[in-house]
C-alpha positions in Angstrom: -11.8 -5.7 -42.8 -12.8 -8.6 -45.8 -13.3 -10.9 -42.7 -15.6 -7.8 -41.2 -17.4 -7.9 -44.3 -18.5 -11.5 -44.5 -19.0 -11.5 -41.2 -21.8 -8.8 -41.0 -23.1 -10.9 -44.4 -23.5 -13.5 -42.4 -24.7 -12.0 -39.3 -27.2 -10.2 -42.0 -27.7 -13.6 -43.1 -29.6 -15.2 -40.2 -31.5 -12.0 -38.7 -33.3 -12.0 -42.8 -33.8 -15.6 -42.2 -35.2 -15.5 -38.7 -37.2 -12.5 -39.8 -39.0 -14.4 -42.8 -39.1 -17.6 -40.9 -42.8 -16.1 -39.7 -43.2 -15.8 -43.1 -42.3 -18.0 -45.6 -43.8 -21.3 -46.3 -41.1 -24.4 -44.3 -41.4 -28.1 -44.7 -43.9 -29.7 -42.2 -42.5 -31.5 -39.1 -43.0 -34.8 -39.3 -45.7 -36.2 -37.2 -45.0 -39.2 -34.4 -47.5 -41.5 -35.8 -45.9 -43.4 -38.7 -48.9 -44.5 -40.9 -48.2 -47.1 -44.0 -50.2 -48.4 -46.9 -53.2 -50.3 -44.9 -53.8 -51.7 -48.2 -57.9 -51.7 -47.3 -60.5 -54.6 -48.4 -63.4 -53.5 -49.5 -67.3 -54.7 -49.2 -70.7 -53.9 -50.0 -73.1 -53.9 -47.5 -76.0 -51.6 -48.0 -77.3 -50.0 -44.7 -74.6 -51.2 -42.7 -76.1 -51.9 -39.0 -72.8 -53.1 -36.5 -72.6 -55.2 -33.3 -69.7 -57.3 -31.9 -69.3 -60.0 -31.6 -66.3 -63.2 -31.0 -64.2 -60.6 -30.8 -64.6 -59.6 -34.5 -67.4 -56.9 -36.1 -69.5 -57.6 -38.1 -72.4 -55.9 -40.6 -75.6 -56.7 -41.4 -77.7 -55.0 -44.5 -80.0 -54.9 -47.1 -80.7 -57.7 -49.3 -78.5 -59.9 -46.5 -75.6 -58.4 -47.1 -72.9 -59.4 -44.3 -69.5 -59.2 -44.0 -66.6 -58.7 -41.0 -63.5 -57.5 -39.7 -60.9 -57.4 -37.1 -59.9 -53.9 -37.4 -62.4 -51.6 -39.2 -59.7 -52.2 -42.5 -59.5 -55.7 -43.3 -62.8 -56.9 -44.6 -64.3 -60.0 -45.6 -67.6 -60.5 -47.6 -69.7 -63.2 -46.3 -72.6 -62.7 -48.4 -73.9 -60.5 -51.6 -78.0 -61.3 -51.1 -81.0 -63.1 -50.0 -79.8 -65.8 -52.6 -76.6 -67.0 -51.4 -77.2 -65.6 -47.6 -76.8 -68.4 -45.0 -77.7 -67.2 -41.7 -81.5 -69.0 -42.4 -81.7 -72.4 -43.4 -84.2 -71.6 -45.8 -85.1 -67.9 -46.3 -87.9 -67.9 -49.0 -90.1 -71.1 -46.8 -88.9 -69.5 -43.3 -90.2 -65.8 -44.0 -92.7 -66.8 -46.7 -95.5 -65.0 -44.7 -93.1 -61.8 -44.6 -92.8 -62.0 -48.1 -96.2 -62.6 -49.2 -97.1 -60.0 -46.9 -95.2 -57.0 -48.7 -95.3 -58.1 -52.2 -91.5 -58.8 -51.7 -88.7 -61.5 -52.7 -85.9 -59.4 -50.1 -85.3 -58.0 -46.8 -84.7 -54.4 -46.6 -82.0 -53.1 -43.4 -81.8 -55.3 -40.6 -80.5 -55.0 -37.5 -78.4 -57.8 -34.7 -78.4 -57.0 -30.7 -77.3 -59.6 -27.8 -79.8 -60.4 -24.9 -79.6 -61.3 -21.5 -80.2 -64.6 -22.4 -76.7 -64.6 -24.7 -78.4 -65.4 -28.0 -78.4 -63.0 -31.1 -82.0 -61.6 -32.4 -81.8 -60.1 -35.4 -84.9 -57.8 -36.6 -85.5 -58.2 -40.1 -87.9 -55.6 -42.2 -89.2 -55.9 -45.5 -90.9 -53.4 -47.7 -92.7 -53.3 -51.2 -90.8 -50.3 -52.0 -93.3 -47.6 -53.8 -95.6 -47.4 -50.9 -95.1 -48.0 -47.2 -96.1 -51.6 -47.1 -93.8 -53.4 -44.7 -93.4 -55.8 -41.6 -91.0 -55.7 -38.7 -89.6 -59.5 -37.3 -87.7 -61.0 -35.1 -85.0 -64.2 -35.2 -82.9 -65.6 -33.4 -79.9 -67.8 -32.9 -77.0 -69.0 -30.6 -74.3 -67.7 -32.8 -74.1 -65.0 -34.5 -73.6 -66.3 -37.8 -76.6 -68.9 -37.0 -78.9 -70.3 -37.8 -81.5 -67.9 -37.3 -85.5 -69.1 -36.3 -87.6 -67.1 -37.5 -89.6 -66.1 -34.1 -92.7 -64.7 -36.3 -93.8 -60.9 -37.5 -94.7 -58.0 -34.8 -95.5 -54.8 -36.4 -97.0 -53.5 -39.8 -97.7 -50.8 -42.4 -99.5 -50.2 -45.1 -101.4 -52.5 -46.6 -100.0 -55.0 -44.4 -101.5 -53.8 -41.3 -105.3 -55.9 -41.0 -108.6 -55.0 -43.0 -110.2 -53.4 -40.1 -107.5 -51.6 -39.5 -106.5 -48.4 -39.9 -103.7 -46.6 -41.4 -102.6 -43.2 -42.6 -99.4 -42.7 -43.8 -98.6 -39.2 -43.3 -99.0 -39.6 -39.3 -98.1 -43.4 -39.0 -94.9 -44.8 -39.7 -93.2 -47.3 -42.2 -92.1 -49.8 -40.5 -88.6 -50.4 -41.8 -85.0 -49.3 -40.5 -84.8 -51.2 -37.0 -82.0 -50.6 -34.5 -82.3 -52.1 -31.2 -80.2 -50.9 -28.1 -79.7 -51.0 -24.5 -79.3 -47.7 -23.0 -77.3 -46.8 -20.3 -79.1 -48.4 -17.7 -79.6 -51.7 -19.6 -83.1 -51.1 -21.0 -83.8 -52.2 -24.3 -85.2 -49.9 -27.0 -85.5 -50.6 -30.5 -86.2 -47.1 -33.1 -87.2 -47.5 -36.6 -89.1 -45.7 -39.6 -88.4 -43.7 -42.6 -90.2 -41.6 -44.5 -94.4 -41.7 -44.3 -95.3 -40.5 -40.3 -91.3 -40.2 -39.6 -89.2 -42.3 -36.6 -90.7 -44.0 -33.5 -89.2 -46.0 -30.5 -90.7 -48.8 -29.0 -90.0 -50.1 -25.3 -88.6 -53.3 -25.5 -88.8 -57.1 -23.6 -85.4 -58.1 -22.3 -86.9 -61.7 -22.2 -88.7 -62.1 -25.3 -87.3 -59.8 -27.3 -90.6 -58.1 -28.6 -92.2 -55.0 -27.9 -93.9 -54.7 -24.2 -98.0 -54.5 -24.5 -99.9 -51.5 -25.4 -97.9 -49.3 -27.3 -98.5 -49.3 -30.6 -96.1 -47.7 -33.0 -94.7 -46.7 -29.6 -93.5 -42.3 -29.9 -93.0 -40.3 -32.5 -89.7 -39.0 -32.7 -90.2 -36.5 -35.7 -91.2 -36.5 -39.0 -94.4 -36.6 -41.1 -95.9 -36.2 -44.3 -93.5 -38.0 -46.2 -90.0 -36.6 -45.1 -87.5 -37.7 -46.6 -84.9 -38.5 -43.5 -84.5 -42.6 -42.5 -82.1 -44.9 -41.4 -82.3 -44.0 -37.1 -79.2 -45.5 -35.1 -79.0 -44.3 -31.3 -75.3 -44.3 -30.1 -74.5 -43.1 -26.3 -71.8 -41.6 -24.9 -70.6 -42.3 -21.9 -68.1 -39.5 -21.8 -70.9 -36.4 -22.9 -74.2 -38.6 -21.2 -76.2 -38.2 -24.5 -77.8 -40.2 -26.5 -76.9 -39.0 -30.1 -79.3 -39.7 -33.0 -77.7 -40.2 -36.1 -80.8 -40.1 -39.4 -80.2 -40.1 -43.1 -81.3 -37.0 -44.9 -82.2 -36.8 -48.4 -82.7 -39.7 -51.4 -80.3 -42.7 -51.2 -79.5 -42.3 -55.0 -76.7 -40.9 -56.6 -78.8 -38.1 -57.4 -80.7 -37.9 -54.3 -78.4 -36.0 -52.1 -78.1 -38.6 -48.6 -76.3 -37.3 -46.3 -75.8 -38.0 -42.4 -76.7 -35.8 -39.1 -77.0 -36.2 -36.0 -79.1 -35.0 -33.1 -78.6 -35.3 -29.7 -81.1 -36.3 -25.9 -80.2 -37.0 -22.3 -82.8 -39.5 -23.3 -82.9 -42.9 -25.3 -86.8 -41.6 -26.0 -86.0 -37.6 -26.9 -86.9 -35.4 -27.1 -83.7 -34.7 -29.6 -82.8 -31.8 -30.8 -79.2 -30.0 -32.6 -76.7 -27.5 -32.4 -78.7 -24.3 -32.9 -82.1 -26.0 -30.4 -84.3 -27.3 -33.2 -86.3 -29.8 -31.5 -86.9 -32.6 -33.5 -90.4 -33.2 -32.3 -90.8 -30.1 -34.7 -89.7 -31.3 -38.1 -92.3 -31.9 -40.0 -93.4 -31.7 -43.5 -96.3 -29.1 -43.9 -100.0 -30.6 -45.0 -100.4 -32.3 -48.0 -96.8 -31.9 -49.5 -94.3 -34.9 -49.9 -90.5 -34.8 -50.0 -90.1 -31.1 -48.9 -86.4 -31.1 -48.2 -86.4 -27.0 -47.3 -88.7 -27.8 -44.6 -85.6 -30.1 -43.4 -82.8 -28.4 -44.5 -81.8 -26.5 -41.3 -82.3 -29.5 -38.9 -79.5 -31.8 -37.5 -75.8 -31.3 -37.6 -73.7 -32.5 -40.4 -71.6 -35.1 -40.3 -71.1 -36.0 -44.4 -72.5 -35.7 -48.0 -71.4 -35.3 -51.3 -67.9 -34.0 -51.9 -64.2 -34.4 -53.9 -61.0 -33.5 -53.2 -60.0 -33.1 -56.6 -61.5 -30.6 -59.1 -59.6 -31.8 -61.6 -60.4 -35.3 -61.9 -63.8 -35.2 -59.3 -64.5 -39.3 -59.6 -61.1 -40.1 -59.1 -61.5 -39.1 -55.0 -64.9 -38.6 -52.4 -67.8 -39.7 -51.9 -71.8 -39.2 -53.3 -74.4 -40.0 -51.1 -72.8 -41.4 -48.0 -75.8 -42.7 -45.7 -77.7 -45.3 -43.3 -74.7 -45.4 -40.7 -74.3 -47.3 -38.2 -71.7 -46.4 -35.2 -70.2 -48.0 -32.3 -67.3 -47.3 -29.6 -64.5 -49.4 -29.6 -63.4 -49.9 -25.9 -59.9 -51.3 -26.4 -58.7 -48.6 -28.3 -61.4 -45.7 -26.6 -62.1 -44.6 -30.6 -65.4 -44.2 -31.8 -66.4 -45.2 -35.4 -68.6 -44.4 -38.2 -69.9 -47.5 -40.5 -71.7 -45.9 -43.8 -72.3 -46.9 -46.8 -71.5 -44.7 -50.1 -71.1 -43.6 -53.5 -69.3 -42.2 -55.8 -68.6 -39.7 -57.8 -68.8 -40.2 -61.8 -70.1 -43.7 -60.3 -73.5 -44.6 -60.8 -75.2 -46.1 -57.9 -72.3 -48.9 -57.3 -71.6 -48.5 -53.6 -69.0 -50.1 -51.3 -68.9 -49.6 -47.4 -66.4 -47.0 -45.4 -65.3 -46.4 -42.1 -64.3 -42.9 -40.4 -63.7 -42.3 -36.9 -65.5 -39.6 -34.8 -64.6 -37.2 -31.9 -66.7 -35.0 -29.8 -66.2 -31.5 -29.6 -65.9 -29.4 -25.8 -69.8 -28.9 -26.9 -70.2 -32.8 -27.4 -70.7 -32.7 -30.9 -69.7 -35.3 -33.4 -67.3 -34.5 -36.2 -66.1 -37.0 -38.5 -62.5 -37.9 -40.2 -62.3 -36.1 -43.8 -60.8 -39.6 -44.2 -61.5 -43.3 -44.5 -59.9 -44.7 -41.3 -56.5 -46.6 -41.5 -55.4 -47.0 -38.4 -54.8 -43.4 -36.9 -55.0 -42.4 -33.8 -55.7 -38.7 -32.8 -52.7 -37.2 -30.8 -50.3 -34.2 -29.9 -49.3 -32.1 -32.6 -47.4 -28.6 -32.9 -47.7 -25.9 -34.9 -45.0 -26.5 -37.5 -46.7 -30.2 -38.0 -49.9 -28.6 -39.3 -48.1 -25.5 -41.9 -48.8 -26.3 -45.7 -51.5 -26.6 -48.3 -55.1 -27.6 -48.3 -58.4 -28.8 -49.8 -60.7 -27.4 -48.1 -64.3 -28.6 -48.2 -67.0 -26.7 -46.9 -70.4 -28.0 -46.6 -73.7 -26.3 -46.5 -76.8 -28.4 -45.0 -78.6 -27.6 -48.5 -80.2 -30.9 -49.8 -79.0 -31.5 -53.3 -77.2 -33.9 -56.0 -74.5 -31.1 -56.3 -70.7 -32.9 -54.9 -69.2 -30.0 -52.7 -65.7 -28.7 -54.4 -62.9 -27.7 -52.3 -61.0 -24.8 -52.1 -57.2 -23.9 -52.0 -56.7 -22.6 -48.4 -53.0 -22.6 -46.7 -51.7 -22.4 -42.9 -49.0 -20.5 -43.0 -45.4 -20.7 -40.2 -46.9 -18.2 -38.3 -50.4 -19.6 -38.1 -51.7 -17.2 -40.2 -54.5 -18.4 -42.7 -55.1 -17.8 -46.4 -58.2 -18.6 -47.9 -61.0 -16.9 -50.5 -62.4 -15.3 -47.5 -61.3 -13.9 -44.3 -59.8 -16.6 -42.1 -58.3 -17.1 -38.6 -56.8 -19.7 -36.6 -56.8 -20.7 -33.2 -54.7 -23.4 -32.4 -54.2 -25.6 -30.2 -50.6 -27.8 -29.7 -52.1 -30.1 -26.9 -54.1 -32.1 -29.1 -57.3 -30.4 -28.3 -60.0 -28.7 -30.0 -58.3 -26.0 -32.0 -61.1 -22.8 -33.8 -61.0 -21.7 -37.4 -62.7 -19.1 -38.5 -63.5 -18.7 -42.2 -66.2 -15.7 -42.9 -68.8 -15.9 -40.5 -68.6 -19.7 -39.9 -66.4 -20.5 -36.3 -65.5 -24.1 -36.9 -64.5 -26.2 -33.7 -62.7 -29.4 -34.2 -59.4 -31.4 -34.5 -56.3 -32.0 -36.5 -55.1 -35.3 -37.4 -52.9 -37.2 -39.7 -54.2 -39.7 -41.8 -53.9 -42.3 -44.6 -54.9 -40.8 -48.1 -55.8 -43.8 -49.9 -56.0 -41.2 -53.0 -52.1 -39.8 -53.1 -50.6 -42.9 -51.5 -49.5 -40.7 -48.2 -49.6 -39.6 -45.2 -51.4 -36.4 -44.6 -52.6 -33.7 -42.3 -56.8 -33.2 -41.4 -58.8 -31.2 -40.0 -62.1 -31.5 -39.3 -65.1 -29.5 -37.1 -68.1 -28.1 -37.3 -70.1 -24.6 -37.0 -72.8 -22.7 -35.4 -75.2 -23.7 -37.7 -74.1 -27.5 -37.7 -72.2 -27.3 -41.3 -69.0 -29.0 -41.2 -65.5 -28.3 -42.5 -63.0 -30.9 -44.0 -59.6 -29.7 -44.5 -57.0 -32.1 -46.4 -53.2 -31.2 -46.8 -52.1 -31.6 -50.2 -49.1 -33.9 -50.9 -45.9 -32.6 -51.6 -43.3 -33.4 -54.5 
């Protein structure tokens, strides 16, 4: 009799555990890829523009800041200012007319592209700063590191324009922030512009590296009446057959609300649209206005903005005013990367560069990982590998200095979601796109296990974008 009672108790315990499995929180299952501390080395290159050369990746930015890396994790700073750069033999002498014409002693965001002759073409710009008195010029070199030989100024704006020419800053561009790129057919283009009359694109000549004749400022893609939109960069994705136009909205300072957004087109020169169908050709500030952020806030698929992962210690994690990015596809790993500069919570104007992976949804829109790249590869996960307590960063498209705070979210063993609002998860264990619904937002995106440099542990993350072009980041909390 006693044995039968014991057996019944054991059976009841087994059944009870089985029933509870769907409701109780278990320890997440391990993932296949084991990440260890990447021991990141950091650099400071404002407005980084990336190019691959000699088996490495180089970035060049404002003030002739340059750096290089082989893996997007460990970087070497090559120069920090115009004063210590080595690309020009004597930059003050070589570019004396550039500095004189713009009342400047430094260069702003530049770009380098390798053309058909095998040489490297540097597109540099200088600006007075508090107005659109700017110039764009070009120099070339046989090696990525120089020496570069100046080929002269080819475009001017503001007071740098000849006295007998008219210039209207509400309609014509501030000629800064160049990005020169080849389209899928090998045709050369240059996109550029900032604030003032907007973002423009020029057809370029592969043999000379200069704009084709007779274009003036080229074709306007967006902007006008001094909107806070700048830093254009174009990336072509052969799988989606779209050109993606990256832009920085807001102001670059720590209180400027800088954030990264994207639109896309089947053609390098547009028209560019976002996920809601907004035509960027219509993106223009009302007449007589300056820095009208409300007008531009609805445009673009947002990728990243101000956020923290720690409400108690907001300065211990996250970014402030991430922006002015470049992006690149690494064929060897079949990965897409986005490189940008960012400031940090409660750290003033100090900035560093960060690299995040990009993924593309079924609808062809990019999403970026919540945490910086640490060697992770997106793979197949099952439900047990994603269960746990998360910090959920739910972004809006409002342009503000406010830092988005995380909220608690739990994914249970049965795939149900507990949050501060109605929540539902449609999980795809194949490693394909999952859908997470929070309130009236439906986020399409991907789970990926990343290295968390703040907790010094590997953790599960999610990145997604909703029907409004607003992103969601999930970062699982560290377990004790």
